[in-house]
C-alpha positions in Angstrom: -0.1 0.0 0.0 1.3 3.4 -1.0 2.4 5.4 2.1 0.3 8.4 1.0 -2.9 6.3 1.4 -3.9 6.4 5.0 -5.0 3.1 6.6 -8.8 2.8 7.0 -10.6 1.0 9.8 -14.4 0.4 9.3 -16.3 -0.4 12.4 -19.8 -1.9 12.7 -21.5 -1.4 16.0 -24.5 -3.7 16.6 -26.2 -4.5 20.0 -24.8 -8.1 20.1 -21.4 -7.5 18.4 -18.9 -5.2 17.0 -16.8 -5.8 13.7 -13.5 -4.1 13.2 -12.5 -4.2 9.6 -9.1 -3.0 8.6 -9.2 -1.9 4.9 -6.4 -1.9 2.5 -6.7 0.7 -0.3 -4.7 -0.2 -3.5 -4.4 1.9 -6.7 -5.0 -0.3 -9.7 -5.6 0.3 -13.4 -9.3 0.5 -12.5 -8.9 3.0 -9.8 -8.9 2.8 -6.1 -9.9 -0.7 -4.7 -10.6 -1.6 -1.1 -10.0 -5.0 0.4 -10.6 -6.3 3.8 -7.7 -7.6 5.9 -7.9 -9.6 9.1 -11.4 -8.8 10.3 -12.0 -8.8 14.0 -15.5 -9.7 15.4 -16.3 -9.4 19.1 -19.5 -10.6 20.7 -21.3 -8.3 23.3 -23.7 -9.3 26.0 -25.7 -6.2 27.3 -26.8 -6.5 30.9 -30.5 -6.4 31.6 -31.9 -2.9 31.9 -28.7 -1.3 30.5 -28.5 0.9 27.4 -28.2 -1.6 24.5 -25.1 0.0 23.1 -23.1 0.2 26.4 -21.7 -3.3 26.1 -20.6 -2.6 22.5 -18.7 0.6 23.6 -16.9 -1.3 26.4 -15.9 -4.1 23.8 -14.8 -1.4 21.2 -12.7 0.4 23.7 -10.6 -2.8 24.4 -10.5 -3.9 20.9 -9.1 -0.5 19.5 -5.9 -0.8 21.4 -4.3 -2.9 18.6 -5.2 -0.3 16.1 -3.8 2.6 17.8 -0.8 3.1 15.5 -1.3 6.7 14.6 -1.8 6.0 10.9 -5.4 4.8 11.0 -8.7 6.8 10.4 -12.0 5.2 11.2 -15.6 5.2 9.9 -18.4 3.9 12.1 -21.6 2.3 10.9 -24.3 2.2 13.6 -26.9 -0.5 13.5 -30.5 0.5 12.9 -31.2 -0.8 16.3 -29.7 2.4 17.7 -31.4 4.8 15.2 -34.8 6.5 15.0 -36.0 7.9 11.6 -38.6 10.2 10.5 -39.4 12.3 7.4 -39.4 16.0 7.8 -41.8 17.9 5.5 -40.3 20.8 3.3 -40.9 24.2 4.7 -39.8 27.1 2.5 -40.1 29.6 5.4 -37.1 27.9 7.4 -34.3 30.4 7.0 -31.2 28.5 7.8 -29.7 25.2 9.2 -30.5 26.0 12.8 -34.1 26.4 11.9 -34.1 23.3 9.8 -32.8 21.3 12.8 -35.2 22.9 15.2 -38.1 21.9 13.0 -36.7 18.3 12.6 -36.6 18.0 16.4 -40.3 19.1 16.6 -41.1 16.4 14.0 -39.3 13.7 16.1 -41.0 15.0 19.4 -44.4 14.5 17.7 -43.6 10.9 17.1 -41.3 10.0 20.0 -42.2 12.4 22.8 -39.7 14.3 25.1 -37.0 11.8 24.7 -36.2 13.4 21.4 -34.7 16.3 23.2 -31.8 14.1 24.2 -30.9 12.9 20.7 -28.5 14.2 18.2 -30.1 14.8 14.9 -28.9 14.7 11.2 -30.8 15.7 8.1 -30.3 14.2 4.7 -29.8 16.6 1.8 -32.9 16.8 -0.6 -34.1 18.9 -3.5 -36.4 21.8 -2.6 -40.0 20.8 -2.0 -39.2 17.2 -1.1 -39.3 15.7 2.4 -36.0 15.1 4.2 -35.0 12.0 5.9 -33.8 12.7 9.4 -31.9 10.3 11.7 -31.6 10.5 15.5 -29.2 8.8 17.9 -28.8 9.0 21.6 -26.3 11.8 22.4 -24.8 9.7 25.1 -23.9 7.0 22.6 -22.2 9.4 20.1 -20.2 11.0 22.9 -19.1 7.6 24.2 -18.0 6.7 20.6 -16.1 9.8 20.2 -14.4 9.4 23.7 -13.4 5.8 22.8 -11.6 6.9 19.6 -10.1 9.8 21.1 -8.7 7.7 23.9 -7.2 5.3 21.4 -5.8 8.1 19.4 -7.7 7.1 16.2 -9.3 10.0 14.2 -13.0 9.3 13.8 -13.8 10.4 10.2 -17.6 9.9 10.3 -20.4 8.0 12.1 -23.1 6.9 9.7 -26.6 5.3 10.1 -26.9 1.8 8.5 -29.8 2.8 6.5 -27.8 5.5 4.7 -24.7 3.6 4.3 -26.7 0.7 2.7 -28.8 3.0 0.4 -25.6 4.7 -0.9 -24.2 1.4 -1.6 -27.1 0.0 -3.4 -28.5 3.3 -5.0 -27.5 2.5 -8.6 -29.5 -1.0 -8.3 -32.8 0.4 -7.0 -35.5 1.6 -9.1 -36.7 5.2 -8.7 -39.9 3.9 -7.1 -39.6 0.9 -4.9 -39.4 -0.3 -1.3 -36.0 -0.9 0.2 -36.1 -3.5 3.0 -33.0 -3.8 5.2 -32.9 -6.7 7.5 -30.7 -7.0 10.6 -31.1 -9.7 13.4 -34.4 -8.6 15.2 -34.9 -5.4 13.1 -36.4 -4.5 9.8 -35.9 -0.9 8.4 -38.4 -0.4 5.6 -38.1 2.7 3.4 -40.3 3.7 0.5 -38.7 5.6 -2.5 -41.0 7.4 -4.9 -39.4 9.1 -8.0 -36.0 8.7 -6.4 -37.2 10.6 -3.1 -37.9 9.3 0.4 -41.6 9.0 0.9 -41.9 6.8 4.0 -39.5 5.1 6.5 -40.2 2.8 9.4 -38.1 0.7 11.7 -39.7 -2.4 13.2 -38.8 -5.3 15.4 -39.0 -8.7 13.7 -38.5 -12.3 14.7 -37.7 -15.5 12.8 -41.1 -15.5 11.1 -40.2 -12.4 9.2 -40.6 -14.0 5.8 -44.3 -14.8 6.5 -44.9 -11.3 8.0 -43.1 -9.2 5.4 -45.9 -9.2 2.8 -48.4 -8.3 5.6 -46.2 -5.5 6.8 -45.8 -4.2 3.3 -49.7 -4.3 2.8 -50.1 -2.2 6.1 -47.4 0.3 5.3 -48.9 0.8 1.6 -52.3 1.3 3.1 -50.9 4.0 5.6 -49.0 5.7 2.7 -52.4 6.4 1.4 -51.1 6.7 -2.3 -52.5 4.7 -5.2 -49.3 4.7 -7.0 -47.3 2.9 -4.2 -44.9 0.5 -6.0 -44.8 -3.2 -5.6 -41.1 -3.7 -6.2 -39.2 -4.7 -3.0 -35.4 -4.7 -2.8 -34.2 -6.8 0.2 -30.9 -6.8 1.8 -30.5 -9.4 4.6 -27.3 -8.7 6.5 -27.6 -12.1 8.3 -25.9 -15.2 7.0 -28.1 -18.3 6.2 -31.2 -18.8 4.4 -31.8 -16.1 1.7 -35.2 -17.3 0.5 -37.7 -14.5 0.0 -41.5 -14.6 0.2 -43.3 -15.8 -3.0 -46.5 -13.7 -3.6 -48.3 -12.5 -6.5 -48.7 -8.9 -5.0 -45.1 -8.1 -4.3 -42.0 -8.6 -6.4 -39.1 -9.3 -4.1 -35.5 -8.7 -5.4 -32.5 -9.9 -3.2 -29.6 -7.6 -3.0 -26.4 -9.5 -3.2 -22.9 -8.4 -2.1 -20.9 -10.5 -4.4 -19.7 -12.9 -1.8 -18.5 -10.0 0.4 -18.3 -10.5 4.2 -21.7 -9.1 5.5 -19.9 -6.7 7.9 -17.6 -5.5 5.3 -20.5 -5.0 2.9 -22.3 -2.9 5.6 -19.4 -0.4 5.6 -18.1 -0.1 2.1 -20.5 2.7 1.1 -19.3 5.0 3.9 
């Protein structure tokens, strides 16, 4: 690896485990290529009643010690278990970024209550007149992440929601109007795109019977969307290893999103 290419560390933070993925960047005739080198996965066991991310932070703090070499920059992908999402309607009267953020917080508070005051918010960029996707994370979690990387002497380049990292990675393979279903163990993040813009997003708990439940979930979400032009194309990315069989129905056309044999943790991070 060329010395002017800094080392990358991609980190996936989930409730039950963290994955640390050192990435080698190599210049080839086709441009810059990334390959994973010596991945490190650590299981986490969250104590009953504790914040679901606390055990992951403790495991991360210990695991980062072997990467504290002064030449590594990190990108973190946060599991959708730790995220809340909502769509923020367009308001032409909002004058600046501060007013945009204040209105987004108001939208979160309408859905989630006073707890939203303790969250750090981010707004996705969209064209004028279009709703904007907003994500929210516990401020304590983000502060803890920054402190862990500061303590290890590793620059933290960015912290990204799993939904956005995955969408950026698969954007070119999605139709302009379609459902994007992102599966993690115990969680389904379901987003609706219409004409290339966010129209609806939900994060739901699921269990092992998700294949039987997914068509019913889609029917309910389509009904709540209250739009006769809701698409029936569904692109599914299951980050879990094992059975990749999708439901077989006449109403919904399911399309699996493959990662070309790439490690699932690595695939979760490469769009960042």
